[in-house]
C-alpha positions, -999 to +999 in steps of 0.1 A: +511-458-472+513-467-435+479-452-425+453-476-412+441-496-382+466-521-367+461-548-342+485-573-327+476-610-322+494-632-298+482-668-290+448-660-306+443-630-284+439-597-302+451-564-287+430-532-289+430-516-323+455-489-330+446-462-355+476-447-373+474-414-391+505-406-411+509-379-437+536-385-461+553-356-477+544-354-514+568-325-524+597-330-501+632-324-512+661-341-494+688-316-487+723-330-482+756-314-471+768-304-506+735-287-514+736-267-482+773-257-487+765-246-523+737-224-511+759-208-484+788-202-509+764-187-535+749-164-508+784-153-497+794-146-533+762-126-540+767-106-508+803-097-518+793-088-553+765-065-540+789-049-515+815-042-543+788-028-565+776-004-538+812+006-531+819+013-567+787+033-573+791+054-542+829+058-545+826+079-577+807+108-561+837+120-541+854+138-570+824+155-584+820+193-581+789+205-563+760+215-586+747+250-591+715+241-574+734+233-542+749+269-542+717+288-548+706+287-512+739+301-498+741+338-489+773+356-495+789+374-465+787+409-482+749+406-486+744+395-451+759+426-435+746+452-459 
């Protein structure tokens, strides 16, 4: 722990005191290049997986017939001109 009061003594002469406050990290994690590259690769894979899932889910709606509830609000041409 480097905190404390420091002085320098040269030829029996003492310099003014220097107070050092230093907070050491208790829960720090050292991140190296392989860790960062692993995080980036995992993020890219997760993004691609999510994009493919969204594409597959929305791609199946194209061939579906419209529902009856979608047609109920439409007015036939014959009824409009009567």
